[in-house]
The first five atom37 places (N, CA, C, CB, O) and aatype in JSON, in Angstrom:
{
  "aatype": [12, 2, 9, 10, 19, 10, 7, 0, 18, 7, 10, 10, 7, 15, 18, 10, 4, 14, 13, 10, 11, 11, 11, 7, 8, 5, 19, 13, 11, 5, 7, 15, 15, 9, 2, 15, 6, 10, 15, 13, 15, 0, 18, 15, 15, 14, 15, 3, 10, 19, 6, 0, 19, 11, 11, 2, 11, 14, 3, 9, 9, 9, 2, 10, 9, 0, 10, 16, 2, 19, 3, 11, 4, 6, 15, 3, 14, 6, 10, 0, 13, 10, 9, 2, 19, 11, 16, 19, 6, 2, 9, 10, 0, 15, 9, 2, 2, 15, 2, 9, 8, 10, 9, 5, 9, 15, 16, 3, 5, 19, 18, 15, 7, 5, 7, 9, 8, 11, 6, 6, 13, 0, 16, 14, 9, 2, 9, 18, 7, 9, 16, 11, 18, 4, 15, 6, 10, 19, 0, 15, 11, 16, 11, 15, 16],
  "atom_mask": [
    [1, 1, 1, 1, 1],
    [1, 1, 1, 1, 1],
    [1, 1, 1, 1, 1],
    [1, 1, 1, 1, 1],
    [1, 1, 1, 1, 1],
    [1, 1, 1, 1, 1],
    [1, 1, 1, 0, 1],
    [1, 1, 1, 1, 1],
    [1, 1, 1, 1, 1],
    [1, 1, 1, 0, 1],
    [1, 1, 1, 1, 1],
    [1, 1, 1, 1, 1],
    [1, 1, 1, 0, 1],
    [1, 1, 1, 1, 1],
    [1, 1, 1, 1, 1],
    [1, 1, 1, 1, 1],
    [1, 1, 1, 1, 1],
    [1, 1, 1, 1, 1],
    [1, 1, 1, 1, 1],
    [1, 1, 1, 1, 1],
    [1, 1, 1, 1, 1],
    [1, 1, 1, 1, 1],
    [1, 1, 1, 1, 1],
    [1, 1, 1, 0, 1],
    [1, 1, 1, 1, 1],
    [1, 1, 1, 1, 1],
    [1, 1, 1, 1, 1],
    [1, 1, 1, 1, 1],
    [1, 1, 1, 1, 1],
    [1, 1, 1, 1, 1],
    [1, 1, 1, 0, 1],
    [1, 1, 1, 1, 1],
    [1, 1, 1, 1, 1],
    [1, 1, 1, 1, 1],
    [1, 1, 1, 1, 1],
    [1, 1, 1, 1, 1],
    [1, 1, 1, 1, 1],
    [1, 1, 1, 1, 1],
    [1, 1, 1, 1, 1],
    [1, 1, 1, 1, 1],
    [1, 1, 1, 1, 1],
    [1, 1, 1, 1, 1],
    [1, 1, 1, 1, 1],
    [1, 1, 1, 1, 1],
    [1, 1, 1, 1, 1],
    [1, 1, 1, 1, 1],
    [1, 1, 1, 1, 1],
    [1, 1, 1, 1, 1],
    [1, 1, 1, 1, 1],
    [1, 1, 1, 1, 1],
    [1, 1, 1, 1, 1],
    [1, 1, 1, 1, 1],
    [1, 1, 1, 1, 1],
    [1, 1, 1, 1, 1],
    [1, 1, 1, 1, 1],
    [1, 1, 1, 1, 1],
    [1, 1, 1, 1, 1],
    [1, 1, 1, 1, 1],
    [1, 1, 1, 1, 1],
    [1, 1, 1, 1, 1],
    [1, 1, 1, 1, 1],
    [1, 1, 1, 1, 1],
    [1, 1, 1, 1, 1],
    [1, 1, 1, 1, 1],
    [1, 1, 1, 1, 1],
    [1, 1, 1, 1, 1],
    [1, 1, 1, 1, 1],
    [1, 1, 1, 1, 1],
    [1, 1, 1, 1, 1],
    [1, 1, 1, 1, 1],
    [1, 1, 1, 1, 1],
    [1, 1, 1, 1, 1],
    [1, 1, 1, 1, 1],
    [1, 1, 1, 1, 1],
    [1, 1, 1, 1, 1],
    [1, 1, 1, 1, 1],
    [1, 1, 1, 1, 1],
    [1, 1, 1, 1, 1],
    [1, 1, 1, 1, 1],
    [1, 1, 1, 1, 1],
    [1, 1, 1, 1, 1],
    [1, 1, 1, 1, 1],
    [1, 1, 1, 1, 1],
    [1, 1, 1, 1, 1],
    [1, 1, 1, 1, 1],
    [1, 1, 1, 1, 1],
    [1, 1, 1, 1, 1],
    [1, 1, 1, 1, 1],
    [1, 1, 1, 1, 1],
    [1, 1, 1, 1, 1],
    [1, 1, 1, 1, 1],
    [1, 1, 1, 1, 1],
    [1, 1, 1, 1, 1],
    [1, 1, 1, 1, 1],
    [1, 1, 1, 1, 1],
    [1, 1, 1, 1, 1],
    [1, 1, 1, 1, 1],
    [1, 1, 1, 1, 1],
    [1, 1, 1, 1, 1],
    [1, 1, 1, 1, 1],
    [1, 1, 1, 1, 1],
    [1, 1, 1, 1, 1],
    [1, 1, 1, 1, 1],
    [1, 1, 1, 1, 1],
    [1, 1, 1, 1, 1],
    [1, 1, 1, 1, 1],
    [1, 1, 1, 1, 1],
    [1, 1, 1, 1, 1],
    [1, 1, 1, 1, 1],
    [1, 1, 1, 1, 1],
    [1, 1, 1, 1, 1],
    [1, 1, 1, 1, 1],
    [1, 1, 1, 0, 1],
    [1, 1, 1, 1, 1],
    [1, 1, 1, 0, 1],
    [1, 1, 1, 1, 1],
    [1, 1, 1, 1, 1],
    [1, 1, 1, 1, 1],
    [1, 1, 1, 1, 1],
    [1, 1, 1, 1, 1],
    [1, 1, 1, 1, 1],
    [1, 1, 1, 1, 1],
    [1, 1, 1, 1, 1],
    [1, 1, 1, 1, 1],
    [1, 1, 1, 1, 1],
    [1, 1, 1, 1, 1],
    [1, 1, 1, 1, 1],
    [1, 1, 1, 1, 1],
    [1, 1, 1, 0, 1],
    [1, 1, 1, 1, 1],
    [1, 1, 1, 1, 1],
    [1, 1, 1, 1, 1],
    [1, 1, 1, 1, 1],
    [1, 1, 1, 1, 1],
    [1, 1, 1, 1, 1],
    [1, 1, 1, 1, 1],
    [1, 1, 1, 1, 1],
    [1, 1, 1, 1, 1],
    [1, 1, 1, 1, 1],
    [1, 1, 1, 1, 1],
    [1, 1, 1, 1, 1],
    [1, 1, 1, 1, 1],
    [1, 1, 1, 1, 1],
    [1, 1, 1, 1, 1],
    [1, 1, 1, 1, 1]
  ],
  "atom_positions": [
    [[19.01, 3.89, -4.27], [18.13, 3.35, -3.27], [17.34, 2.18, -3.85], [17.2, 4.44, -2.74], [16.95, 2.22, -5.01]],
    [[17.11, 1.15, -3.06], [16.27, 0.02, -3.45], [14.83, 0.31, -3.02], [16.78, -1.32, -2.81], [14.56, 0.59, -1.85]],
    [[13.92, 0.23, -3.98], [12.52, 0.54, -3.7], [11.65, -0.62, -4.17], [12.1, 1.87, -4.39], [11.71, -1.03, -5.33]],
    [[10.84, -1.14, -3.26], [9.87, -2.18, -3.58], [8.52, -1.51, -3.76], [9.81, -3.29, -2.46], [8.0, -0.89, -2.83]],
    [[7.95, -1.61, -4.95], [6.65, -1.01, -5.24], [5.61, -2.13, -5.3], [6.69, -0.2, -6.58], [5.64, -2.98, -6.18]],
    [[4.69, -2.1, -4.35], [3.61, -3.07, -4.3], [2.43, -2.49, -5.07], [3.22, -3.4, -2.83], [2.02, -1.36, -4.84]],
    [[1.89, -3.28, -5.98], [0.83, -2.78, -6.85], [1.41, -1.95, -7.98], [0.0, 0.0, 0.0], [0.81, -0.97, -8.41]],
    [[2.58, -2.35, -8.45], [3.35, -1.57, -9.42], [2.73, -1.51, -10.81], [4.72, -2.12, -9.54], [3.13, -0.68, -11.63]],
    [[1.78, -2.38, -11.08], [1.25, -2.47, -12.43], [-0.08, -1.74, -12.61], [1.09, -3.92, -12.81], [-0.71, -1.86, -13.66]],
    [[-0.51, -1.01, -11.62], [-1.72, -0.2, -11.72], [-1.41, 1.14, -12.36], [0.0, 0.0, 0.0], [-0.3, 1.37, -12.85]],
    [[-2.38, 2.02, -12.36], [-2.24, 3.32, -13.02], [-1.1, 4.14, -12.43], [-3.54, 4.09, -12.92], [-0.23, 4.6, -13.17]],
    [[-1.08, 4.34, -11.12], [-0.03, 5.14, -10.5], [1.33, 4.46, -10.66], [-0.33, 5.37, -9.02], [2.32, 5.12, -10.98]],
    [[1.38, 3.16, -10.43], [2.64, 2.42, -10.54], [3.24, 2.47, -11.93], [0.0, 0.0, 0.0], [4.47, 2.49, -12.08]],
    [[2.39, 2.48, -12.95], [2.89, 2.51, -14.34], [3.59, 3.82, -14.67], [1.75, 2.28, -15.32], [4.36, 3.89, -15.63]],
    [[3.32, 4.86, -13.9], [4.03, 6.13, -14.06], [5.18, 6.27, -13.06], [3.06, 7.31, -13.9], [6.26, 6.76, -13.39]],
    [[4.93, 5.82, -11.84], [5.9, 5.99, -10.77], [7.17, 5.15, -10.98], [5.27, 5.63, -9.44], [8.27, 5.66, -10.79]],
    [[7.02, 3.89, -11.36], [8.19, 3.01, -11.5], [9.19, 3.52, -12.54], [7.74, 1.61, -11.87], [10.38, 3.58, -12.25]],
    [[8.75, 3.88, -13.75], [9.72, 4.43, -14.71], [10.37, 5.72, -14.22], [9.03, 4.68, -16.04], [11.55, 5.96, -14.47]],
    [[9.61, 6.56, -13.52], [10.16, 7.8, -12.97], [11.26, 7.49, -11.96], [9.05, 8.64, -12.32], [12.33, 8.1, -12.0]],
    [[11.0, 6.55, -11.05], [11.99, 6.19, -10.04], [13.24, 5.6, -10.68], [11.4, 5.2, -9.03], [14.36, 5.89, -10.25]],
    [[13.07, 4.76, -11.7], [14.21, 4.18, -12.41], [15.03, 5.27, -13.1], [13.75, 3.13, -13.44], [16.26, 5.23, -13.08]],
    [[14.34, 6.23, -13.7], [15.02, 7.33, -14.38], [15.85, 8.15, -13.39], [14.0, 8.24, -15.09], [16.88, 8.72, -13.75]],
    [[15.4, 8.21, -12.15], [16.13, 8.94, -11.1], [17.27, 8.11, -10.51], [15.17, 9.35, -9.99], [17.97, 8.56, -9.6]],
    [[17.46, 6.89, -11.04], [18.6, 6.08, -10.63], [18.34, 5.07, -9.53], [0.0, 0.0, 0.0], [19.28, 4.48, -9.01]],
    [[17.11, 4.87, -9.18], [16.78, 3.91, -8.12], [16.62, 2.51, -8.69], [15.51, 4.34, -7.38], [16.22, 2.33, -9.84]],
    [[16.93, 1.52, -7.87], [16.66, 0.12, -8.21], [15.23, -0.14, -7.78], [17.68, -0.87, -7.5], [14.91, -0.05, -6.6]],
    [[14.36, -0.47, -8.73], [12.93, -0.65, -8.46], [12.55, -2.11, -8.64], [12.08, 0.25, -9.37], [12.82, -2.71, -9.68]],
    [[11.91, -2.67, -7.62], [11.38, -4.03, -7.67], [9.87, -3.91, -7.73], [11.85, -4.88, -6.44], [9.26, -3.31, -6.85]],
    [[9.25, -4.49, -8.76], [7.83, -4.3, -9.02], [7.03, -5.55, -8.69], [7.61, -3.9, -10.47], [7.27, -6.63, -9.24]],
    [[6.06, -5.39, -7.79], [5.17, -6.48, -7.41], [3.81, -6.29, -8.07], [5.01, -6.57, -5.88], [3.31, -5.17, -8.2]],
    [[3.23, -7.4, -8.49], [1.87, -7.41, -9.01], [1.28, -8.79, -8.79], [0.0, 0.0, 0.0], [2.0, -9.73, -8.45]],
    [[0.0, -8.91, -8.98], [-0.65, -10.21, -8.76], [-0.7, -11.05, -10.03], [-2.05, -10.01, -8.23], [-1.05, -12.23, -9.97]],
    [[-0.36, -10.48, -11.17], [-0.35, -11.22, -12.44], [0.86, -12.15, -12.5], [-0.34, -10.25, -13.64], [1.91, -11.84, -11.94]],
    [[0.72, -13.27, -13.17], [1.85, -14.19, -13.32], [2.96, -13.57, -14.16], [1.39, -15.52, -13.95], [4.09, -14.06, -14.14]],
    [[2.67, -12.52, -14.9], [3.68, -11.84, -15.71], [4.42, -10.75, -14.95], [3.03, -11.25, -16.93], [5.29, -10.09, -15.51]],
    [[4.09, -10.55, -13.69], [4.73, -9.52, -12.88], [6.17, -9.92, -12.55], [3.94, -9.26, -11.59], [6.49, -11.1, -12.46]],
    [[7.01, -8.91, -12.37], [8.4, -9.16, -11.96], [8.41, -9.96, -10.65], [9.17, -7.82, -11.78], [9.1, -10.97, -10.55]],
    [[7.65, -9.52, -9.67], [7.44, -10.24, -8.42], [5.95, -10.55, -8.35], [7.93, -9.39, -7.15], [5.14, -9.67, -8.07]],
    [[5.6, -11.79, -8.6], [4.2, -12.17, -8.71], [3.72, -12.85, -7.44], [3.98, -13.09, -9.92], [4.02, -14.02, -7.19]],
    [[2.97, -12.1, -6.63], [2.33, -12.66, -5.44], [1.29, -11.67, -4.95], [3.38, -12.96, -4.32], [1.27, -10.5, -5.36]],
    [[0.42, -12.14, -4.08], [-0.6, -11.3, -3.48], [-0.1, -10.85, -2.11], [-1.96, -12.05, -3.36], [0.14, -11.68, -1.23]],
    [[0.05, -9.56, -1.93], [0.58, -9.05, -0.67], [-0.39, -9.22, 0.49], [0.94, -7.59, -0.82], [0.03, -9.17, 1.65]],
    [[-1.67, -9.41, 0.2], [-2.63, -9.57, 1.29], [-2.92, -11.02, 1.61], [-3.9, -8.87, 0.96], [-3.31, -11.33, 2.74]],
    [[-2.76, -11.94, 0.66], [-3.06, -13.34, 0.96], [-1.81, -14.23, 0.97], [-4.04, -13.87, -0.05], [-1.9, -15.41, 1.32]],
    [[-0.67, -13.67, 0.61], [0.59, -14.45, 0.62], [1.67, -13.7, 1.4], [1.08, -14.74, -0.83], [2.67, -13.28, 0.83]],
    [[1.46, -13.53, 2.72], [2.44, -12.76, 3.48], [3.84, -13.35, 3.47], [1.97, -12.63, 4.9], [4.82, -12.61, 3.57]],
    [[3.96, -14.67, 3.35], [5.3, -15.28, 3.32], [6.05, -14.87, 2.05], [5.19, -16.82, 3.4], [7.27, -14.69, 2.08]],
    [[5.33, -14.71, 0.93], [5.96, -14.25, -0.3], [6.45, -12.8, -0.16], [4.99, -14.36, -1.49], [7.5, -12.44, -0.68]],
    [[5.68, -12.0, 0.56], [6.08, -10.61, 0.81], [7.34, -10.58, 1.69], [4.94, -9.83, 1.49], [8.27, -9.83, 1.4]],
    [[7.35, -11.38, 2.73], [8.53, -11.46, 3.61], [9.76, -11.87, 2.79], [8.29, -12.46, 4.78], [10.83, -11.3, 2.95]],
    [[9.6, -12.86, 1.92], [10.71, -13.33, 1.08], [11.19, -12.24, 0.13], [10.28, -14.57, 0.28], [12.39, -12.07, -0.06]],
    [[10.26, -11.49, -0.46], [10.64, -10.4, -1.38], [11.42, -9.32, -0.65], [9.39, -9.79, -2.03], [12.37, -8.75, -1.2]],
    [[11.03, -9.03, 0.58], [11.75, -8.02, 1.37], [13.14, -8.53, 1.72], [10.97, -7.67, 2.65], [14.12, -7.79, 1.6]],
    [[13.24, -9.78, 2.16], [14.55, -10.35, 2.5], [15.48, -10.38, 1.29], [14.39, -11.77, 3.06], [16.65, -10.02, 1.4]],
    [[14.96, -10.81, 0.15], [15.77, -10.96, -1.05], [16.21, -9.62, -1.66], [15.0, -11.76, -2.09], [17.37, -9.47, -2.05]],
    [[15.29, -8.65, -1.73], [15.57, -7.4, -2.44], [16.07, -6.28, -1.55], [14.34, -6.95, -3.13], [16.56, -5.27, -2.05]],
    [[15.97, -6.44, -0.24], [16.48, -5.48, 0.73], [16.12, -4.03, 0.39], [17.98, -5.62, 0.83], [17.0, -3.19, 0.2]],
    [[14.81, -3.74, 0.32], [14.43, -2.36, -0.03], [14.71, -1.38, 1.1], [12.95, -2.31, -0.4], [14.62, -1.73, 2.28]],
    [[15.05, -0.16, 0.72], [15.15, 0.94, 1.68], [13.77, 1.54, 1.91], [16.15, 2.03, 1.17], [13.46, 2.06, 2.98]],
    [[12.94, 1.44, 0.87], [11.59, 2.0, 0.89], [10.63, 0.97, 0.29], [11.53, 3.35, 0.12], [10.95, 0.3, -0.69]],
    [[9.46, 0.86, 0.89], [8.36, 0.11, 0.29], [7.25, 1.13, 0.01], [7.85, -1.06, 1.23], [6.83, 1.87, 0.9]],
    [[6.79, 1.15, -1.23], [5.67, 2.01, -1.6], [4.48, 1.11, -1.84], [6.0, 2.89, -2.88], [4.5, 0.25, -2.72]],
    [[3.42, 1.3, -1.04], [2.23, 0.48, -1.18], [1.18, 1.19, -2.02], [1.65, 0.12, 0.19], [0.58, 2.17, -1.59]],
    [[0.96, 0.68, -3.23], [-0.08, 1.21, -4.13], [-1.27, 0.27, -4.2], [0.5, 1.44, -5.53], [-2.22, 0.53, -4.94]],
    [[-1.24, -0.82, -3.45], [-2.32, -1.81, -3.5], [-3.54, -1.25, -2.78], [-1.87, -3.15, -2.86], [-3.45, -0.8, -1.64]],
    [[-4.68, -1.29, -3.45], [-5.92, -0.85, -2.82], [-7.11, -1.32, -3.64], [-5.95, 0.69, -2.67], [-7.05, -1.42, -4.87]],
    [[-8.19, -1.59, -2.94], [-9.47, -1.79, -3.6], [-10.12, -0.41, -3.59], [-10.37, -2.9, -2.88], [-10.65, 0.02, -2.57]],
    [[-10.09, 0.26, -4.73], [-10.56, 1.65, -4.82], [-11.97, 1.77, -5.38], [-9.62, 2.45, -5.66], [-12.52, 2.87, -5.42]],
    [[-12.55, 0.67, -5.83], [-13.92, 0.7, -6.34], [-14.86, 0.85, -5.15], [-14.25, -0.59, -7.18], [-15.11, -0.1, -4.41]],
    [[-15.39, 2.07, -4.97], [-16.2, 2.39, -3.81], [-17.42, 1.48, -3.72], [-16.64, 3.84, -3.84], [-17.76, 1.01, -2.63]],
    [[-18.09, 1.23, -4.83], [-19.26, 0.36, -4.82], [-18.9, -1.06, -4.4], [-19.92, 0.34, -6.21], [-19.65, -1.69, -3.64]],
    [[-17.77, -1.57, -4.87], [-17.32, -2.91, -4.5], [-17.0, -2.96, -3.0], [-16.08, -3.33, -5.34], [-17.3, -3.94, -2.33]],
    [[-16.38, -1.9, -2.48], [-16.09, -1.84, -1.04], [-17.37, -1.89, -0.23], [-15.29, -0.57, -0.7], [-17.44, -2.57, 0.8]],
    [[-18.4, -1.18, -0.68], [-19.68, -1.16, 0.02], [-20.36, -2.53, -0.02], [-20.6, -0.11, -0.58], [-20.94, -2.96, 0.97]],
    [[-20.28, -3.2, -1.17], [-20.95, -4.5, -1.3], [-20.15, -5.65, -0.7], [-21.22, -4.79, -2.76], [-20.72, -6.7, -0.39]],
    [[-18.84, -5.47, -0.53], [-17.99, -6.53, 0.02], [-16.98, -5.94, 0.99], [-17.27, -7.3, -1.11], [-15.79, -5.88, 0.68]],
    [[-17.44, -5.5, 2.18], [-16.52, -4.87, 3.13], [-15.39, -5.79, 3.6], [-17.29, -4.39, 4.33], [-14.31, -5.31, 3.95]],
    [[-15.63, -7.1, 3.62], [-14.56, -8.03, 4.02], [-13.42, -8.0, 3.02], [-15.11, -9.46, 4.15], [-12.25, -8.0, 3.41]],
    [[-13.74, -7.97, 1.74], [-12.7, -7.87, 0.71], [-11.98, -6.53, 0.8], [-13.31, -8.05, -0.69], [-10.76, -6.47, 0.66]],
    [[-12.73, -5.46, 1.04], [-12.12, -4.14, 1.2], [-11.13, -4.14, 2.36], [-13.21, -3.06, 1.42], [-10.03, -3.6, 2.24]],
    [[-11.52, -4.75, 3.48], [-10.62, -4.84, 4.63], [-9.39, -5.67, 4.29], [-11.35, -5.44, 5.85], [-8.26, -5.27, 4.6]],
    [[-9.6, -6.79, 3.65], [-8.5, -7.68, 3.3], [-7.47, -6.94, 2.43], [-9.03, -8.93, 2.55], [-6.27, -6.97, 2.73]],
    [[-7.92, -6.3, 1.39], [-7.0, -5.65, 0.46], [-6.43, -4.35, 1.04], [-7.7, -5.36, -0.87], [-5.23, -4.11, 0.93]],
    [[-7.26, -3.53, 1.64], [-6.82, -2.2, 2.07], [-6.14, -2.17, 3.43], [-7.97, -1.28, 2.09], [-5.29, -1.31, 3.67]],
    [[-6.48, -3.08, 4.32], [-5.9, -3.06, 5.66], [-4.94, -4.22, 5.88], [-7.0, -3.1, 6.72], [-3.81, -4.02, 6.33]],
    [[-5.36, -5.44, 5.56], [-4.52, -6.61, 5.8], [-3.2, -6.5, 5.05], [-5.25, -7.89, 5.38], [-2.16, -6.94, 5.55]],
    [[-3.23, -5.93, 3.84], [-1.99, -5.72, 3.09], [-0.99, -4.93, 3.91], [-2.28, -5.01, 1.77], [0.19, -5.29, 3.97]],
    [[-1.44, -3.86, 4.54], [-0.54, -3.01, 5.33], [-0.06, -3.74, 6.58], [-1.24, -1.69, 5.73], [1.1, -3.59, 6.98]],
    [[-0.93, -4.53, 7.19], [-0.49, -5.34, 8.33], [0.6, -6.31, 7.9], [-1.69, -6.12, 8.93], [1.58, -6.5, 8.62]],
    [[0.44, -6.92, 6.73], [1.46, -7.84, 6.23], [2.77, -7.12, 5.9], [0.95, -8.57, 4.98], [3.85, -7.66, 6.1]],
    [[2.66, -5.9, 5.39], [3.87, -5.11, 5.11], [4.63, -4.86, 6.41], [3.52, -3.76, 4.42], [5.84, -5.03, 6.46]],
    [[3.92, -4.47, 7.46], [4.57, -4.23, 8.74], [5.25, -5.48, 9.27], [3.57, -3.71, 9.76], [6.35, -5.42, 9.81]],
    [[4.59, -6.63, 9.11], [5.2, -7.89, 9.54], [6.45, -8.19, 8.73], [4.19, -9.05, 9.41], [7.42, -8.73, 9.27]],
    [[6.46, -7.85, 7.45], [7.64, -8.11, 6.62], [8.78, -7.14, 6.93], [7.28, -8.02, 5.13], [9.95, -7.49, 6.79]],
    [[8.43, -5.93, 7.34], [9.46, -4.94, 7.71], [10.15, -5.38, 8.99], [8.84, -3.54, 7.89], [11.36, -5.25, 9.14]],
    [[9.35, -5.91, 9.93], [9.87, -6.5, 11.16], [10.87, -5.6, 11.89], [10.53, -7.81, 10.84], [11.99, -6.01, 12.17]],
    [[10.46, -4.38, 12.18], [11.27, -3.42, 12.97], [12.6, -3.05, 12.32], [11.53, -3.99, 14.33], [13.53, -2.66, 13.02]],
    [[12.7, -3.16, 11.01], [13.94, -2.74, 10.34], [13.85, -1.25, 10.03], [14.18, -3.56, 9.03], [12.9, -0.58, 10.45]],
    [[14.82, -0.73, 9.31], [14.83, 0.68, 8.95], [14.13, 0.97, 7.63], [16.25, 1.18, 8.88], [14.3, 2.06, 7.08]],
    [[13.37, 0.04, 7.12], [12.65, 0.26, 5.87], [11.56, 1.3, 6.1], [12.05, -1.08, 5.33], [10.8, 1.22, 7.07]],
    [[11.49, 2.27, 5.2], [10.46, 3.3, 5.29], [9.29, 2.91, 4.4], [11.02, 4.7, 4.87], [9.48, 2.51, 3.25]],
    [[8.08, 3.01, 4.93], [6.87, 2.68, 4.2], [6.21, 3.96, 3.71], [5.9, 1.88, 5.09], [6.0, 4.9, 4.48]],
    [[5.89, 3.99, 2.43], [5.07, 5.06, 1.88], [3.72, 4.43, 1.57], [5.72, 5.73, 0.59], [3.6, 3.59, 0.68]],
    [[2.71, 4.85, 2.32], [1.36, 4.3, 2.21], [0.49, 5.31, 1.47], [0.76, 3.97, 3.62], [0.28, 6.43, 1.96]],
    [[-0.03, 4.93, 0.31], [-0.9, 5.82, -0.44], [-2.31, 5.7, 0.13], [-0.87, 5.48, -1.96], [-2.82, 4.59, 0.3]],
    [[-2.94, 6.83, 0.41], [-4.26, 6.82, 1.01], [-5.27, 7.55, 0.13], [-4.22, 7.45, 2.4], [-5.17, 7.5, -1.09]],
    [[-6.22, 8.23, 0.74], [-7.33, 8.84, 0.02], [-7.85, 10.06, 0.76], [-8.47, 7.83, -0.18], [-7.58, 10.23, 1.95]],
    [[-8.57, 10.9, 0.06], [-9.23, 12.02, 0.72], [-10.63, 11.64, 1.2], [-9.31, 13.23, -0.23], [-11.35, 12.47, 1.76]],
    [[-11.02, 10.39, 1.0], [-12.35, 9.92, 1.4], [-12.46, 9.7, 2.91], [-12.68, 8.63, 0.66], [-13.45, 9.13, 3.38]],
    [[-11.46, 10.13, 3.66], [-11.53, 10.01, 5.12], [-12.02, 11.31, 5.75], [-10.16, 9.62, 5.69], [-12.05, 11.43, 6.98]],
    [[-12.39, 12.28, 4.93], [-12.89, 13.57, 5.41], [-14.25, 13.84, 4.82], [-11.91, 14.71, 5.06], [-14.56, 13.41, 3.71]],
    [[-15.07, 14.56, 5.55], [-16.34, 15.0, 5.01], [-16.39, 16.52, 5.08], [-17.55, 14.36, 5.78], [-15.67, 17.14, 5.86]],
    [[-17.22, 17.11, 4.26], [-17.34, 18.56, 4.25], [-16.3, 19.21, 3.36], [0.0, 0.0, 0.0], [-15.46, 18.54, 2.76]],
    [[-16.38, 20.53, 3.29], [-15.47, 21.29, 2.44], [-14.41, 21.98, 3.28], [-16.24, 22.31, 1.6], [-14.51, 22.06, 4.5]],
    [[-13.41, 22.48, 2.6], [-12.38, 23.26, 3.27], [-11.15, 22.43, 3.61], [0.0, 0.0, 0.0], [-10.99, 21.29, 3.17]],
    [[-10.31, 23.04, 4.4], [-9.06, 22.41, 4.83], [-9.38, 21.33, 5.86], [-8.06, 23.47, 5.41], [-10.19, 21.55, 6.77]],
    [[-8.75, 20.17, 5.72], [-8.98, 19.06, 6.63], [-7.69, 18.76, 7.39], [-9.47, 17.81, 5.87], [-6.6, 18.89, 6.84]],
    [[-7.83, 18.37, 8.63], [-6.69, 18.02, 9.46], [-6.78, 16.55, 9.83], [-6.64, 18.9, 10.73], [-7.86, 15.99, 9.99]],
    [[-5.61, 15.94, 9.95], [-5.54, 14.5, 10.23], [-6.34, 14.1, 11.47], [-4.1, 14.09, 10.41], [-6.94, 13.03, 11.49]],
    [[-6.34, 14.94, 12.49], [-7.03, 14.55, 13.73], [-8.56, 14.62, 13.6], [-6.58, 15.45, 14.86], [-9.27, 14.23, 14.53]],
    [[-9.07, 15.1, 12.46], [-10.51, 15.19, 12.26], [-10.98, 14.27, 11.13], [-10.91, 16.63, 11.97], [-11.91, 14.61, 10.39]],
    [[-10.35, 13.13, 11.0], [-10.77, 12.18, 9.96], [-12.16, 11.65, 10.29], [-9.75, 11.01, 9.84], [-12.44, 11.23, 11.41]],
    [[-13.02, 11.68, 9.3], [-14.38, 11.16, 9.44], [-14.73, 10.41, 8.15], [-15.41, 12.3, 9.73], [-15.39, 10.96, 7.27]],
    [[-14.29, 9.16, 8.05], [-14.53, 8.4, 6.82], [-16.01, 8.4, 6.44], [-14.05, 6.97, 6.98], [-16.89, 8.3, 7.29]],
    [[-16.27, 8.53, 5.13], [-17.64, 8.68, 4.67], [-18.22, 7.42, 4.03], [-17.71, 9.81, 3.69], [-19.38, 7.41, 3.63]],
    [[-17.41, 6.36, 3.92], [-17.89, 5.11, 3.34], [-16.92, 3.99, 3.72], [-18.03, 5.23, 1.78], [-15.9, 4.25, 4.37]],
    [[-17.22, 2.76, 3.33], [-16.38, 1.61, 3.67], [-14.97, 1.79, 3.11], [-17.01, 0.29, 3.13], [-13.98, 1.5, 3.78]],
    [[-14.88, 2.28, 1.88], [-13.57, 2.54, 1.29], [-12.77, 3.48, 2.19], [-13.71, 3.15, -0.14], [-11.62, 3.19, 2.52]],
    [[-13.36, 4.59, 2.58], [-12.66, 5.55, 3.44], [-12.29, 4.96, 4.78], [0.0, 0.0, 0.0], [-11.21, 5.23, 5.3]],
    [[-13.19, 4.16, 5.35], [-12.9, 3.53, 6.64], [-11.69, 2.6, 6.52], [-14.13, 2.73, 7.15], [-10.79, 2.65, 7.36]],
    [[-11.67, 1.77, 5.48], [-10.55, 0.83, 5.35], [-9.25, 1.56, 5.05], [-10.84, -0.2, 4.25], [-8.19, 1.15, 5.53]],
    [[-9.3, 2.63, 4.26], [-8.07, 3.38, 3.97], [-7.6, 4.11, 5.23], [-8.31, 4.39, 2.82], [-6.39, 4.2, 5.47]],
    [[-8.52, 4.62, 6.04], [-8.13, 5.26, 7.3], [-7.52, 4.22, 8.24], [-9.34, 5.94, 7.96], [-6.51, 4.49, 8.9]],
    [[-8.12, 3.05, 8.31], [-7.54, 1.98, 9.13], [-6.14, 1.63, 8.66], [-8.44, 0.74, 9.1], [-5.26, 1.36, 9.47]],
    [[-5.93, 1.63, 7.34], [-4.59, 1.33, 6.82], [-3.59, 2.4, 7.24], [-4.61, 1.21, 5.29], [-2.42, 2.11, 7.49]],
    [[-4.05, 3.66, 7.32], [-3.17, 4.73, 7.81], [-2.8, 4.5, 9.27], [-3.86, 6.11, 7.65], [-1.65, 4.71, 9.67]],
    [[-3.77, 4.07, 10.07], [-3.49, 3.8, 11.48], [-2.48, 2.67, 11.62], [-4.79, 3.45, 12.23], [-1.58, 2.74, 12.47]],
    [[-2.62, 1.64, 10.81], [-1.65, 0.53, 10.84], [-0.28, 1.05, 10.42], [-2.1, -0.63, 9.9], [0.72, 0.76, 11.08]],
    [[-0.22, 1.81, 9.34], [1.06, 2.33, 8.84], [1.75, 3.23, 9.86], [0.85, 3.11, 7.55], [2.97, 3.3, 9.9]],
    [[0.96, 3.89, 10.69], [1.55, 4.81, 11.68], [2.33, 4.07, 12.76], [0.46, 5.65, 12.33], [3.01, 4.71, 13.57]],
    [[2.25, 2.75, 12.8], [2.97, 1.96, 13.79], [4.43, 1.71, 13.4], [2.26, 0.64, 13.99], [5.18, 1.1, 14.16]],
    [[4.82, 2.2, 12.2], [6.19, 2.04, 11.75], [6.67, 3.36, 11.16], [6.32, 0.87, 10.72], [5.92, 4.34, 11.1]],
    [[7.91, 3.38, 10.72], [8.44, 4.57, 10.06], [7.75, 4.69, 8.7], [10.02, 4.49, 9.92], [8.04, 3.92, 7.78]],
    [[6.84, 5.66, 8.59], [6.03, 5.72, 7.37], [5.64, 7.15, 7.01], [4.78, 4.88, 7.54], [5.72, 8.08, 7.81]],
    [[5.22, 7.27, 5.76], [4.68, 8.51, 5.23], [3.33, 8.19, 4.66], [5.61, 9.17, 4.16], [2.65, 9.07, 4.15]]
  ]
}
């Protein structure tokens, strides 16, 4: 399977990509560094994302891109929206109604209180949680997990 991992050079991506390769998958790794295999910003360079999808023909896109610094999200909600929500909107535009499956990594910060939480009772507790919940809503518009 061809898998495009967005945000491949972060903590989760540094473990996930080698695991996927070991399982026999073709992995294409995106990062914002000039040293990345696919170097572009998925939230500010949507045309580069579209090109990467066309060129690499992934069966799955795994989105690991997120602004997870809660304090930074609170102090700069526009940046939080750009990175956490706009990225997913750009992914959907690049998928363009194809059969590509999106795996969107989210957070438990969309729930408050203790105990078992259900998707229909999401109550984001901060800007980070709000933007990640919004990204889930965007992702739900396509074939996604």
